[in-house]
C-alpha positions in Angstrom: 0.0 0.1 0.0 1.3 3.5 -0.7 1.5 5.5 2.4 0.9 8.8 0.8 -3.0 8.8 1.3 -2.9 7.7 5.0 -0.2 10.4 5.6 -2.4 13.2 4.1 -5.5 12.0 6.0 -3.5 11.8 9.3 -2.1 15.3 8.9 -5.6 16.8 8.1 -7.5 14.9 10.7 -4.9 15.5 13.5 -4.9 19.1 12.6 -8.8 19.2 12.7 -8.7 17.3 16.1 -6.2 19.9 17.5 -8.2 22.8 16.4 -11.5 21.6 17.8 -9.7 20.5 21.1 -8.2 23.8 21.5 -11.6 25.4 20.9 -13.2 23.3 23.4 -10.5 24.1 26.0 -10.8 27.8 25.5 -14.5 28.3 24.8 -16.2 25.2 26.2 -19.0 24.9 23.7 -17.8 26.4 20.5 -19.6 29.4 19.2 -21.4 27.5 16.4 -22.3 24.4 18.6 -25.5 25.8 19.9 -26.9 27.1 16.6 -25.9 23.8 14.8 -27.3 21.7 17.5 -30.5 23.5 17.6 -31.0 23.1 13.9 -30.2 19.4 14.0 -32.7 18.9 16.8 -35.3 21.0 15.0 -35.1 18.3 12.3 -35.5 15.4 14.7 -38.9 14.1 14.1 -39.9 11.0 16.0 -39.1 8.8 13.0 -35.7 10.4 12.6 -35.0 9.8 16.3 -35.8 6.1 15.6 -33.5 5.8 12.6 -30.7 7.5 14.7 -31.1 5.1 17.6 -30.4 2.3 15.0 -27.6 4.1 13.3 -26.0 5.0 16.8 -25.3 1.2 17.3 -22.7 1.3 14.6 -20.5 3.1 16.9 -21.0 0.6 19.8 -18.5 -2.0 20.8 -21.2 -4.7 20.6 -21.6 -4.2 16.8 -17.8 -3.2 16.4 -16.3 -6.3 18.0 -18.1 -8.6 15.4 -17.5 -6.1 12.6 -13.7 -6.2 13.4 -13.8 -9.9 13.1 -15.8 -9.7 9.8 -12.9 -7.4 8.5 -10.6 -10.3 8.9 -13.0 -12.6 6.9 -13.7 -10.1 4.3 -10.2 -8.6 3.6 -7.2 -10.8 3.2 -4.9 -7.9 3.8 -6.6 -7.4 7.2 -5.9 -11.0 8.2 -2.1 -10.5 7.0 -1.7 -7.6 9.5 -4.5 -8.4 11.9 -2.5 -6.9 15.0 -2.6 -3.4 13.4 -6.2 -3.5 12.8 -7.0 -5.1 16.1 -4.8 -2.6 17.8 -6.7 0.3 16.1 -10.0 -0.9 17.5 -8.5 -1.4 21.0 -6.6 1.8 21.1 -9.5 4.0 19.7 -11.5 3.9 23.0 -8.4 4.3 25.2 -7.1 7.2 23.4 -10.6 8.8 23.2 -11.1 8.2 27.0 -7.7 9.8 27.8 -8.5 12.9 25.7 -12.0 13.1 26.9 -10.6 13.4 30.6 -7.9 15.8 29.4 -10.3 18.3 27.7 -13.0 17.7 30.4 -15.7 19.5 28.6 -19.4 18.6 29.8 -22.1 17.3 27.5 -25.0 19.5 26.5 -27.4 17.9 28.8 -25.2 16.1 31.2 -22.1 17.0 33.4 -20.1 13.8 32.2 -17.3 14.5 29.8 -18.1 14.5 26.1 -15.3 15.7 23.8 -14.6 13.7 21.7 -17.5 11.5 21.2 -16.7 7.9 21.9 -19.2 6.5 19.3 -18.1 8.8 16.6 -14.3 8.0 17.3 -15.0 4.3 17.3 -17.2 4.4 14.1 -14.7 6.5 12.3 -11.9 4.2 13.3 -13.7 1.1 12.1 -15.0 2.6 9.0 -11.8 4.4 8.2 -10.2 0.8 8.4 -12.6 -0.4 5.9 -12.0 2.5 3.6 -8.2 1.8 3.6 -8.7 -2.2 3.4 -11.0 -1.8 0.4 -8.1 -0.3 -1.7 -7.5 -3.5 -3.5 -11.2 -4.1 -4.5 -12.3 -3.6 -8.1 -13.4 0.0 -8.7 -17.1 -0.4 -8.5 -17.3 -2.5 -5.3 -14.5 -0.3 -3.8 -16.5 3.0 -4.5 -19.7 1.3 -2.9 -17.9 0.0 0.0 -16.1 3.4 0.6 -19.4 5.3 0.2 -21.3 3.0 2.8 -18.4 3.5 5.1 -18.5 7.3 4.8 -22.4 7.2 5.4 -21.7 5.0 8.4 -19.4 7.6 9.9 -21.7 10.5 9.2 -24.8 8.7 10.5 -23.1 7.8 14.0 -22.1 11.3 14.3 -25.4 12.9 13.5 -27.1 10.3 15.8 -25.1 11.5 18.7 -26.3 15.0 18.4 -29.8 13.9 17.5 -29.8 11.8 20.6 -28.8 14.7 22.6 -25.6 12.9 23.8 -23.1 15.4 22.4 -22.4 18.9 21.0 -21.7 18.9 17.2 -17.9 19.6 17.8 -17.8 16.5 20.0 -18.9 14.3 17.1 -16.6 16.1 14.5 -13.6 15.6 17.0 -14.6 12.0 17.1 -14.6 11.5 13.4 -11.2 13.4 13.2 -9.7 11.3 16.0 -11.0 8.1 14.6 -9.8 8.8 11.0 -6.4 9.8 12.4 -6.1 6.6 14.3 -7.2 4.5 11.2 -4.6 6.4 9.1 -1.8 5.4 11.8 -3.0 1.8 11.6 -2.8 1.9 7.7 0.8 3.2 7.9 1.8 0.6 10.4 0.1 -2.2 8.3 1.9 -0.8 5.1 5.3 -1.2 6.8 7.3 -4.0 5.0 7.9 -7.0 7.2 11.4 -7.5 8.3 13.1 -10.9 7.2 13.6 -13.3 10.0 
């Protein structure tokens, strides 16, 4: 695998996360958080909330654990470097938890810490891995798999706001962190193996 794409994604997503984290540390809720949250909640009809409850599960470990095992079945490249991708899914919640306690910003309707969103981080890490692993698929299936992965990331992030669990910037920071971690895993997986 060429390492150019993961390096570029890592640079952009890490910069985005640092920018959002600095804003959260300085301002608490970012200036646009309240307006964006109110606009999203204004669109949250009961059926939308129902759909978002289902989408939210794509960021839960009970779905992501079997999903990670499925990666090893679906992608031979994932099996070859299983430790990089398994390490991604173990490290994502750990890094998110450490950063959540470092930033220590409350959720919009709860005093517990919310920055970055754990569900958005986990979903972006998992679906980011899918995006990288799909590289060797033929063009049409690759485009479909990658599009579905992006939809999965966005739906989980929106669900966290619609379900009143997070500020929009919590969800964006989770996406940035998850994609940054997936990029690191892709770079690690791309390193050539050392001869024994």
